[in-house]
C-alpha positions in Angstrom: 7.6 -13.5 52.5 8.1 -13.9 49.3 6.5 -17.4 49.4 3.5 -16.1 51.4 3.2 -13.2 48.7 3.1 -16.0 46.0 0.4 -18.0 47.6 -2.2 -15.1 47.7 -1.6 -14.6 44.2 -4.4 -16.2 41.7 -3.9 -19.6 39.8 -1.8 -19.3 36.9 -4.6 -20.8 34.7 -7.1 -18.0 36.0 -4.5 -15.4 35.3 -4.3 -16.8 31.5 -8.0 -17.0 31.2 -8.2 -13.5 32.6 -5.9 -12.1 30.2 -7.3 -14.0 27.3 -10.5 -12.4 28.1 -8.9 -8.6 28.2 -7.2 -9.6 25.1 -10.6 -10.3 23.4 -12.4 -7.2 24.6 -9.3 -5.0 23.3 -9.6 -6.4 20.0 -13.2 -5.5 19.6 -12.8 -2.1 21.2 -9.9 -1.5 18.8 -12.2 -2.6 15.9 -14.8 0.0 16.9 -12.2 2.7 17.4 -10.7 2.2 14.1 -14.2 2.3 12.6 -15.2 5.7 14.4 -12.3 7.4 13.8 -12.6 6.7 9.9 -16.1 7.7 10.2 -15.2 10.9 11.7 -12.7 11.8 9.1 -14.1 10.8 6.0 -16.7 12.5 3.8 -16.9 16.2 2.8 -18.0 19.2 5.4 -21.0 20.6 5.1 -19.6 23.7 3.9 -17.9 22.1 0.9 -18.1 22.7 -2.9 -20.0 19.6 -3.6 -20.8 20.4 -7.3 -17.0 21.1 -7.8 -15.9 18.0 -6.0 -18.7 16.3 -8.2 -17.2 17.6 -11.3 -13.7 16.6 -10.4 -15.0 13.3 -9.7 -16.4 12.8 -13.2 -13.7 14.4 -15.2 -11.4 11.6 -13.3 -13.3 8.8 -14.5 -13.5 10.2 -18.1 -9.9 11.3 -18.8 -8.6 8.0 -18.8 -10.7 7.6 -22.4 -8.9 7.8 -25.7 -11.0 10.5 -26.7 -10.4 13.0 -23.7 -9.5 16.4 -24.7 -6.1 17.3 -23.8 -7.7 20.5 -22.0 -9.8 18.7 -19.8 -7.1 16.5 -19.2 -4.7 19.4 -17.8 -7.3 21.3 -16.3 -8.7 18.3 -14.1 -5.3 17.0 -13.2 -4.5 20.5 -11.8 -7.8 20.9 -10.0 -6.5 17.7 -8.3 -3.3 19.0 -7.4 -4.7 22.2 -5.8 -7.6 20.5 -4.0 -5.3 17.3 -2.8 -4.4 18.8 0.7 -8.3 19.3 1.3 -9.1 15.9 -0.2 -6.8 14.1 1.7 -7.9 15.6 5.1 -11.6 14.1 4.4 -10.7 11.0 2.5 -7.2 9.7 3.8 -7.5 6.4 2.3 -7.2 5.9 -1.5 -7.0 2.8 -3.4 -5.5 2.7 -7.2 -3.6 0.6 -9.6 0.1 1.2 -10.4 -1.2 2.2 -13.9 -4.3 4.0 -13.0 -2.4 6.3 -10.2 -1.0 9.0 -12.9 -4.6 10.1 -13.2 -5.8 9.8 -10.0 -3.1 11.7 -7.7 -1.0 14.2 -8.2 2.5 13.7 -8.7 3.8 15.3 -5.3 6.4 13.7 -3.6 5.6 12.2 0.0 1.7 13.3 -0.5 0.7 10.2 1.5 1.8 9.1 5.0 2.2 5.2 4.1 1.6 3.4 0.5 0.6 -0.1 0.8 1.6 -2.4 -2.3 -0.5 -5.7 -2.3 0.6 -8.6 -4.7 4.0 -7.2 -4.8 5.5 -10.6 -5.9 3.7 -10.1 -9.3 4.5 -6.5 -9.6 7.5 -5.3 -11.8 9.8 -2.5 -10.5 9.2 0.3 -12.7 5.4 0.6 -12.7 5.7 0.8 -8.9 8.0 3.8 -8.8 4.9 6.5 -9.4 3.5 5.1 -5.9 6.9 4.9 -4.1 7.2 8.6 -5.4 4.2 9.9 -3.7 4.6 8.2 -0.3 6.8 8.7 2.8 6.7 5.2 3.9 5.8 2.0 2.1 4.6 -1.4 3.0 5.1 -4.2 0.6 2.9 -7.4 0.9 3.4 -10.6 -1.5 4.0 -14.2 -1.7 7.3 -15.2 -2.8 6.1 -18.4 -3.7 3.6 -17.3 -6.3 4.4 -16.7 -10.0 6.3 -13.4 -10.5 5.2 -10.5 -13.0 4.9 -10.9 -16.8 7.9 -9.1 -18.2 6.9 -7.6 -21.7 10.9 -7.7 -22.8 13.1 -10.7 -22.8 16.5 -11.0 -20.5 18.6 -10.3 -23.9 16.8 -6.9 -24.6 16.9 -6.0 -20.8 21.1 -6.7 -21.0 21.1 -4.4 -23.9 19.2 -1.7 -22.4 20.9 -1.5 -19.2 24.1 -1.5 -21.0 22.8 1.4 -23.5 22.2 3.0 -20.0 25.3 2.5 -18.0 23.4 0.4 -15.5 25.8 -2.2 -15.4 27.8 -2.1 -12.0 27.7 -5.3 -10.1 25.4 -3.5 -7.2 22.8 -2.5 -9.7 22.1 -6.3 -11.0 19.5 -6.9 -8.8 17.1 -4.2 -10.6 16.7 -6.5 -13.5 13.4 -5.8 -15.2 12.3 -9.4 -16.2 14.0 -11.1 -13.2 13.3 -9.2 -10.3 9.7 -8.4 -9.0 9.2 -5.7 -6.2 8.8 -7.9 -3.7 12.1 -9.5 -4.7 13.9 -6.1 -4.6 12.6 -4.9 -1.0 13.4 -8.7 0.4 17.0 -8.6 -0.7 17.5 -4.8 0.6 19.4 -4.3 3.8 17.7 -3.7 6.7 14.6 -5.1 5.6 13.1 -8.1 7.7 10.1 -9.9 5.6 7.2 -10.8 8.2 5.6 -13.8 7.3 2.1 -14.0 8.2 0.9 -17.2 10.3 -2.7 -16.9 9.8 -5.0 -17.3 6.4 -8.3 -16.5 6.0 -8.7 -17.1 2.1 -7.1 -20.6 1.6 -7.7 -24.3 3.1 -5.2 -24.8 5.9 -3.9 -27.9 4.2 -2.8 -25.4 1.2 -1.6 -22.7 3.2 0.6 -24.9 5.6 
């Protein structure tokens, strides 16, 4: 009976072809679904106070200048914190740098579901802490074969500072500022298994290989 059932099944080559076609269709549908979902969840609703948010946006652009008034800076950050839940509902995706995040996103722990830090192999550990604090989870992306971050202090200075602040235990040595990038720190952490990407879209195949 089993042999007769197997004879009635389509040929393997035909099944592979159909599976490939369905997979490609699913990929296209997924792209469209994600685009529609983002379009539905982004942008201010009609009833929003657009003048208020326009002022907030203009203030955020201004407060990074050295001549910004302290009162304006304080009021801008306070307004941003008050409206953070509303803004995240309609603008769920934010792009910042390690240094600009302090003036763009309120200091609220776990504010974002996920933070993705790109070029982490060229990122030092301390500057990433403000991003890590604001996220419930984090994804770290980088190339361990690239040049590491540029440290502003020498190794000898780092050792002196760590001794001064009693960061001298052997289990704390991997947190060295000049020697360990953010990518290195995560790749060396128990329970974290780095995933190497097998495809590249920005480099010649020979170089990537």
